[in-house]
Each structure stands twice: as C-alpha cells, then as structure tokens.
C-alpha positions in Angstrom: 26.7 37.0 75.7 27.3 35.3 71.7 28.3 31.9 71.0 30.6 31.0 68.6 28.4 29.8 65.4 30.2 26.4 65.6 28.8 25.9 69.2 25.0 26.8 68.1 25.5 24.2 65.4 27.1 22.0 67.2 23.7 22.2 70.3 21.3 22.2 67.4 22.8 18.9 65.2 22.9 17.0 68.1 19.4 17.9 69.1 18.0 17.7 65.4 20.4 14.2 66.0 18.4 13.6 69.2 15.2 13.8 67.7 16.1 11.4 64.6 17.4 8.8 66.7 14.5 8.7 68.7 11.7 8.8 66.0 9.4 5.7 65.8 11.1 4.1 63.1 12.0 0.3 63.0 15.5 -1.4 63.9 15.1 -4.8 63.0 13.6 -6.5 60.4 13.1 -10.0 60.0 14.2 -11.2 56.5 12.0 -14.7 55.6 14.2 -15.6 53.0 17.3 -16.3 54.9 15.3 -16.7 57.7 17.2 -13.8 59.3 16.8 -10.7 61.8 18.6 -8.1 60.3 19.5 -5.2 62.6 19.0 -2.7 60.8 19.6 0.6 63.1 22.9 -0.2 64.5 27.0 -0.6 62.7 27.1 -0.7 58.8 23.2 -1.3 58.1 22.0 1.8 59.7 24.0 3.8 57.4 23.0 1.5 54.4 19.2 1.3 55.2 19.0 5.5 54.8 18.7 7.7 51.8 22.3 8.4 51.3 23.6 4.4 52.0 23.4 2.0 49.1 19.9 1.0 49.9 18.3 4.4 48.8 21.0 5.3 46.0 19.6 1.3 44.3 16.1 2.4 45.1 17.0 5.7 42.8 19.1 4.2 40.3 17.2 1.1 40.1 14.1 1.1 40.7 12.5 4.6 40.5 14.4 4.7 36.3 11.3 2.7 35.6 8.9 3.2 38.6 9.0 7.4 38.1 6.0 9.7 38.3 5.1 9.7 34.9 7.0 7.7 33.4 7.3 5.8 30.0 7.5 2.2 31.1 4.6 2.0 32.1 5.3 0.9 35.9 3.3 2.5 38.6 4.6 4.8 40.2 7.1 3.7 43.5 7.7 5.6 46.8 9.3 4.1 49.6 5.5 5.1 51.6 3.7 3.2 48.2 3.7 0.5 50.6 3.4 -0.2 53.8 7.1 -2.2 55.8 6.1 -5.9 56.4 4.4 -5.4 52.2 7.7 -4.5 51.0 9.2 -7.3 53.3 6.5 -9.7 51.1 7.1 -8.2 48.1 11.1 -8.5 48.7 10.7 -12.1 50.2 8.1 -13.4 47.2 9.9 -11.7 44.6 6.6 -12.3 42.1 6.6 -8.8 41.4 7.2 -8.0 37.4 10.3 -6.2 38.1 11.9 -9.3 39.9 10.1 -12.3 37.0 11.6 -9.9 33.7 15.1 -9.7 35.6 15.0 -6.5 36.3 16.3 -6.8 39.3 19.3 -8.9 38.3 21.3 -5.7 38.3 21.1 -5.7 41.8 23.6 -8.2 43.6 21.9 -10.3 46.6 23.1 -8.2 49.6 22.3 -5.0 47.1 18.9 -6.0 47.3 18.6 -6.4 51.7 19.8 -3.5 51.8 17.0 -1.7 49.1 14.6 -4.4 51.4 16.3 -2.5 54.2 16.1 1.1 53.2 12.2 0.4 52.0 11.4 -1.7 55.3 12.9 1.5 57.3 11.5 4.0 55.6 8.1 2.9 54.3 4.6 3.8 55.3 5.2 0.8 58.3 2.8 -0.3 61.4 6.1 -1.8 63.1 4.6 -3.3 66.4 7.5 -3.7 68.6 5.3 -6.7 70.4 4.8 -8.5 67.3 7.9 -11.1 67.1 7.9 -11.0 63.1 9.6 -8.4 62.9 12.0 -8.7 65.3 10.1 -7.1 67.9 
C-alpha cells in the first residue's frame, strides 16, 4: 500500500515537532532587570526566542556584526553556546560588557534586548535546573 507524500511528510513533521518540543530546553527565564518571570516556551515569546524570531534575528544582525569569527573589530567570537543560560542572564542584567557600555546595544529597543536574552538563554550552553527557583522552576 502506498501512502501519499503529504501524509508521510505530515507524520514526519509531527514526530519531529514532538521530539523537538520534548527536548530539555528551558521554558521560563527570570529577568533580574524587570524582576519578572518570562515564559519563553509559550505564545509569542516561544516564536521570538527561536533562531527565526526577533531574538535570533537581532542576535545575528547586531551582535554577530561585531562578534563574528575573524572580525576586524577585535571583538571575541560569540555564538549562542558561548555561555550558559545563567551567564547570558548576568550579561544582560548587569550590562557591563563593552558592547553595552560603548552604545552598541543602543540600536536595540528594550523589548528587542529582552528577546535576544530570551533567545540566548534558550539556546545557550545552559545548565537549567527545574528545581531552582532562580530559573523560575
């Protein structure tokens, strides 16, 4: 019996999505600056904290414009897994990195900075502990 390609593709996509969403990725992020828990695995923030959302796009457009491999600005190479989730949170809450201090972040709105932080938190080399209240667990 032959199955139409659309059925096979639909089943594959459903299985891929199930495995993808079941992966051990953080679903919430506590933001020290706003003192709020951001649910990044639901609604709009779920989309925006992915590589194709505002967080991923702005990271590539703004951050990677200086932090690319072999850049001529002297900035260290940075990618999403350069730091753990908690380290990314510290970078964005303290904002004492050269980039934040020299005005490079000024091209991003506060919402866009939050979404870049969400993206990096979700996709970083993280050590998420669901039993830790600091990560909204």
